[in-house]
C-alpha positions as CSV (number, residue, x, y, z in Angstrom):
1,X,-160.0,94.1,-66.0
2,X,-163.0,95.2,-68.0
3,X,-166.4,94.0,-66.8
4,X,-169.4,93.5,-69.0
5,X,-172.9,92.7,-67.6
6,X,-174.1,90.7,-70.6
7,X,-172.8,89.0,-73.7
8,X,-174.4,91.8,-75.8
9,X,-172.5,94.5,-73.9
10,X,-169.1,93.0,-74.9
11,X,-166.9,95.1,-77.1
12,X,-163.3,94.3,-78.1
13,X,-161.5,94.9,-81.4
14,X,-159.1,92.0,-80.9
15,X,-159.5,88.2,-81.2
16,X,-160.2,86.5,-77.9
17,X,-158.7,83.6,-76.0
18,X,-161.5,82.5,-73.7
19,X,-162.9,80.1,-71.2
20,X,-166.3,79.8,-69.7
21,X,-168.1,78.4,-66.7
22,X,-169.5,79.4,-63.3
23,X,-166.0,79.3,-61.7
24,X,-167.5,79.2,-58.2
25,X,-164.6,79.4,-55.8
26,X,-162.0,80.1,-58.5
27,X,-160.3,77.1,-57.0
28,X,-156.9,75.6,-58.1
29,X,-158.6,73.5,-60.8
30,X,-160.2,76.6,-62.3
31,X,-156.9,78.5,-61.9
32,X,-155.1,75.9,-64.1
33,X,-157.5,76.8,-66.9
34,X,-157.5,80.6,-66.2
35,X,-153.7,80.8,-66.2
36,X,-153.5,79.0,-69.5
37,X,-155.9,81.6,-70.9
38,X,-153.8,84.5,-69.7
39,X,-150.6,82.9,-70.8
40,X,-152.0,82.5,-74.3
41,X,-152.8,86.3,-74.5
42,X,-149.3,87.6,-73.8
43,X,-149.3,89.3,-77.3
44,X,-150.9,92.4,-78.8
45,X,-153.2,90.5,-81.1
46,X,-155.5,88.8,-78.6
47,X,-157.2,89.5,-75.2
48,X,-158.2,87.0,-72.5
49,X,-162.0,86.6,-71.9
50,X,-163.9,84.8,-69.2
51,X,-167.6,84.2,-69.6
52,X,-169.4,83.4,-66.4
53,X,-173.0,83.4,-65.3
54,X,-175.3,84.7,-62.6
55,X,-177.5,83.4,-61.1
56,X,-175.9,79.9,-61.0
57,X,-177.4,77.7,-63.7
58,X,-178.5,75.1,-61.2
59,X,-180.7,77.8,-59.5
60,X,-182.5,78.4,-62.8
61,X,-182.6,74.9,-64.5
62,X,-183.2,72.8,-61.4
63,X,-184.9,75.4,-59.2
64,X,-182.3,74.8,-56.5
65,X,-182.6,78.2,-54.9
66,X,-180.9,76.8,-51.8
67,X,-177.6,76.3,-53.7
68,X,-174.9,78.1,-51.7
69,X,-172.0,79.7,-53.5
70,X,-168.4,79.9,-52.5
71,X,-168.0,83.5,-53.9
72,X,-170.2,86.5,-54.2
73,X,-170.0,88.2,-57.5
74,X,-167.7,90.9,-56.0
75,X,-165.4,88.3,-54.5
76,X,-165.2,86.4,-57.8
77,X,-164.4,89.6,-59.6
78,X,-161.5,90.2,-57.2
79,X,-160.1,86.7,-57.6
80,X,-160.3,86.8,-61.4
81,X,-158.7,90.2,-61.6
82,X,-155.7,89.0,-59.5
83,X,-155.1,86.1,-62.0
84,X,-154.8,88.7,-64.8
85,X,-158.0,88.2,-66.8
86,X,-158.5,91.2,-69.1
87,X,-162.2,90.8,-69.9
88,X,-165.0,89.4,-67.7
89,X,-168.6,88.9,-69.0
90,X,-171.1,88.1,-66.3
91,X,-174.2,87.0,-68.3
92,X,-177.6,86.8,-66.7
93,X,-178.5,83.1,-66.9
94,X,-182.1,82.4,-67.7
95,X,-184.2,79.7,-69.4
96,X,-184.2,81.5,-72.7
97,X,-180.4,81.4,-72.8
98,X,-180.3,77.8,-71.7
99,X,-182.4,76.8,-74.8
100,X,-179.7,77.9,-77.2
101,X,-178.5,74.9,-79.2
102,X,-174.8,74.1,-79.2
103,X,-174.3,75.5,-82.7
104,X,-176.3,78.6,-82.0
105,X,-174.2,79.3,-78.9
106,X,-171.0,78.7,-80.8
107,X,-172.0,80.8,-83.9
108,X,-173.9,83.7,-82.2
109,X,-171.9,84.0,-79.0
110,X,-168.4,82.6,-79.5
111,X,-167.8,83.5,-83.1
112,X,-170.0,86.5,-83.9
113,X,-169.8,88.3,-80.5
114,X,-166.5,87.2,-79.0
115,X,-164.5,86.8,-82.2
116,X,-162.9,83.7,-80.7
117,X,-159.5,82.5,-81.7
118,X,-159.1,79.8,-79.1
119,X,-161.2,78.3,-76.3
120,X,-159.6,76.5,-73.3
121,X,-161.9,74.3,-71.2
122,X,-161.9,71.6,-68.6
123,X,-162.0,67.9,-69.2
124,X,-165.7,67.5,-68.5
125,X,-167.2,70.6,-70.2
126,X,-170.7,70.2,-71.8
127,X,-172.7,72.9,-73.4
128,X,-175.8,73.8,-75.4
129,X,-179.4,73.0,-74.8
130,X,-179.7,70.3,-72.1
131,X,-175.9,70.2,-72.0
132,X,-175.9,67.6,-74.8
133,X,-172.7,68.8,-76.7
134,X,-169.2,67.7,-75.5
135,X,-165.6,68.3,-76.3
136,X,-165.8,66.3,-79.6
137,X,-168.6,68.5,-80.8
138,X,-166.7,71.7,-79.8
139,X,-163.6,70.5,-81.8
140,X,-165.9,69.9,-84.8
141,X,-167.3,73.4,-84.5
142,X,-163.8,74.7,-84.1
143,X,-162.9,73.3,-87.5
144,X,-166.1,74.6,-89.0
145,X,-165.7,78.2,-87.7
146,X,-161.9,78.3,-87.6
147,X,-161.0,78.5,-83.9
148,X,-158.7,76.3,-81.8
149,X,-159.9,74.1,-78.9
150,X,-157.6,73.2,-76.0
151,X,-158.7,70.7,-73.3
152,X,-157.3,70.6,-69.8
153,X,-157.1,67.0,-68.5
154,X,-157.9,65.8,-65.0
155,X,-154.3,64.8,-64.6
156,X,-153.1,68.3,-65.4
157,X,-155.3,69.7,-62.6
158,X,-154.5,67.2,-59.9
159,X,-154.6,63.5,-59.2
160,X,-157.9,64.1,-57.3
161,X,-160.5,65.9,-59.5
162,X,-161.3,69.1,-57.7
163,X,-164.8,70.5,-57.8
164,X,-166.7,73.3,-56.2
165,X,-169.1,70.7,-54.7
166,X,-166.3,68.9,-52.9
167,X,-165.2,72.3,-51.4
168,X,-168.8,73.0,-50.3
169,X,-168.9,69.7,-48.6
170,X,-165.7,70.3,-46.8
171,X,-166.8,73.7,-45.6
172,X,-170.1,72.3,-44.3
173,X,-168.1,69.7,-42.3
174,X,-165.7,72.4,-41.0
175,X,-162.8,70.8,-42.8
176,X,-160.9,74.0,-43.5
177,X,-157.6,72.3,-44.3
178,X,-159.1,70.4,-47.2
179,X,-161.3,73.3,-48.4
180,X,-158.3,75.7,-48.4
181,X,-156.1,73.1,-50.1
182,X,-158.6,72.7,-52.9
183,X,-159.2,76.5,-53.2
184,X,-155.5,77.4,-53.2
185,X,-156.3,80.2,-50.8
186,X,-158.1,80.6,-47.4
187,X,-161.8,80.6,-47.7
188,X,-163.2,84.0,-46.7
189,X,-166.4,85.9,-45.7
190,X,-166.9,89.5,-46.6
191,X,-169.4,91.7,-44.8
192,X,-170.2,95.0,-43.1
193,X,-169.5,95.3,-39.4
194,X,-172.8,96.1,-37.6
195,X,-173.9,96.5,-34.0
196,X,-174.7,93.3,-32.2
197,X,-175.8,92.7,-28.6
198,X,-172.3,93.9,-27.4
199,X,-172.2,91.1,-24.8
200,X,-168.6,90.3,-25.7
201,X,-167.1,93.5,-24.5
202,X,-168.6,92.9,-21.0
203,X,-166.6,89.7,-20.7
204,X,-163.4,90.8,-22.2
205,X,-164.0,89.5,-25.7
206,X,-165.4,92.3,-27.8
207,X,-166.5,91.2,-31.3
208,X,-167.1,92.6,-34.7
209,X,-170.6,91.5,-35.8
210,X,-170.3,90.6,-39.5
211,X,-173.4,91.3,-41.6
212,X,-173.3,89.2,-44.8
213,X,-175.9,90.6,-47.2
214,X,-175.6,88.0,-49.9
215,X,-178.0,85.2,-48.9
216,X,-176.4,82.8,-51.5
217,X,-173.0,82.9,-49.9
218,X,-172.0,79.6,-48.2
219,X,-171.5,80.0,-44.4
220,X,-169.4,77.1,-43.1
221,X,-170.4,74.8,-40.3
222,X,-171.4,76.5,-37.0
223,X,-168.6,76.7,-34.5
224,X,-165.4,78.5,-33.6
225,X,-162.6,79.2,-36.1
226,X,-159.1,80.7,-36.2
227,X,-159.2,83.6,-38.6
228,X,-157.3,86.6,-40.0
229,X,-158.0,89.9,-41.7
230,X,-156.0,92.6,-43.4
231,X,-157.0,95.8,-41.6
232,X,-155.2,99.1,-42.5
233,X,-152.6,97.0,-44.4
234,X,-151.8,94.9,-41.4
235,X,-152.5,91.3,-40.7
236,X,-154.7,90.8,-37.7
237,X,-155.5,87.4,-36.2
238,X,-158.5,86.4,-34.2
239,X,-161.2,83.8,-33.7
240,X,-164.7,83.8,-35.1
241,X,-167.9,82.2,-33.9
242,X,-170.6,81.2,-36.4
243,X,-173.9,80.2,-34.7
244,X,-176.9,81.2,-32.6
245,X,-175.2,82.1,-29.3
246,X,-177.3,79.5,-27.3
247,X,-175.8,80.6,-24.0
248,X,-177.5,84.0,-24.2
249,X,-180.6,82.7,-26.0
250,X,-179.7,83.9,-29.5
251,X,-182.4,83.6,-32.1
252,X,-180.7,84.1,-35.4
253,X,-177.5,83.1,-37.0
254,X,-174.6,85.5,-36.3
255,X,-171.0,85.7,-37.5
256,X,-168.8,87.4,-34.8
257,X,-165.1,88.0,-34.9
258,X,-162.8,88.7,-31.9
259,X,-159.5,90.1,-33.0
260,X,-156.4,89.6,-30.8
261,X,-154.4,92.7,-29.7
262,X,-156.6,95.0,-31.7
263,X,-158.7,97.8,-30.6
264,X,-160.3,100.0,-33.3
265,X,-163.8,101.1,-34.3
266,X,-164.8,98.9,-37.3
267,X,-168.5,99.8,-37.4
268,X,-169.9,100.2,-40.9
269,X,-166.6,99.1,-42.4
270,X,-166.4,96.2,-44.9
271,X,-164.0,93.6,-43.8
272,X,-162.8,90.3,-45.2
273,X,-162.3,87.4,-42.8
274,X,-160.1,84.5,-43.9
275,X,-160.8,81.2,-42.2
276,X,-157.7,79.2,-41.2
277,X,-158.8,76.4,-38.8
278,X,-162.0,74.9,-37.2
279,X,-161.5,74.7,-33.4
280,X,-164.8,73.4,-32.0
281,X,-168.5,73.1,-32.5
282,X,-170.9,75.7,-30.9
283,X,-171.9,74.9,-27.4
284,X,-174.5,76.1,-24.8
285,X,-172.9,76.8,-21.4
286,X,-174.7,76.9,-18.1
287,X,-173.6,80.5,-17.5
288,X,-171.7,83.4,-19.1
289,X,-168.8,82.7,-16.6
290,X,-168.4,79.2,-18.2
291,X,-168.6,80.8,-21.6
292,X,-165.8,83.2,-20.8
293,X,-163.6,80.4,-19.5
294,X,-164.1,78.5,-22.8
295,X,-163.4,81.6,-24.9
296,X,-160.1,81.9,-23.0
297,X,-159.3,78.3,-23.9
298,X,-160.3,79.0,-27.5
299,X,-158.0,82.0,-27.6
300,X,-155.0,80.0,-26.3
301,X,-155.7,77.2,-28.9
302,X,-155.9,79.8,-31.6
303,X,-152.7,81.6,-30.6
304,X,-150.9,78.2,-30.4
305,X,-152.0,77.3,-33.9
306,X,-151.0,80.8,-35.2
307,X,-147.5,80.5,-33.6
308,X,-146.9,77.2,-35.3
309,X,-147.8,78.6,-38.7
310,X,-145.4,81.5,-38.6
């Protein structure tokens, strides 16, 4: 997959079949659209193109700096590449770009820069200044500038309209089953393993302290989860705690993973942790002894869940 950091950087000698949007989460609704794009470019005359934006338009237009995203840019790139997208343009979204009229966007970007042959979009797509243009306007532009427009209906995606917002809500509630069902894969966190307080190893539950540098990444509800990672090409299961470690007077949010039947030095390595099931909320215990007892119960619950899934 070729990656371009702005619309102006894009170069391709062929016509393009494209779609556009933030695609936060690259969930199963998005994938319905993306797969149609890749299926339409199974010839030598066209290439698939995805136009996405960063920062998220809501952060710019509504000043919602607290918007949390389902994917970092790196994670989104990985997910799009696996689908088979040939070209990805990540355009810096700003107020100037948002002020392009619908026709300016179509003519200057889609036609002149991307050499569009066909655009495939979702049922509710709106575009142009103040998002005033809709599917009917796009079809009219298609006739004017000689490109095809294909719309994906809600029914084609699923009986329930899937949205990134619904997935965010599920994650903040700890509803991993619903979130993962909508995503079409297990929600994951990516980070560098850094040194923590190293309390876990003193009570038989050594943990990898995950440092997530992207502050925009959505961290699900505090609590204990069943998780898995691929380490050295092997699937390793474990449990993860998200929270403030109140039993030992923790002061800042931490993400710590204890892997089962695994003993290797992961410091300074980047790992991806897929979240399978929410077990319980974070609790403060009267002593480290009671904490250890609860961790043993959590481990048994996690192993029981894992055995049923295999």
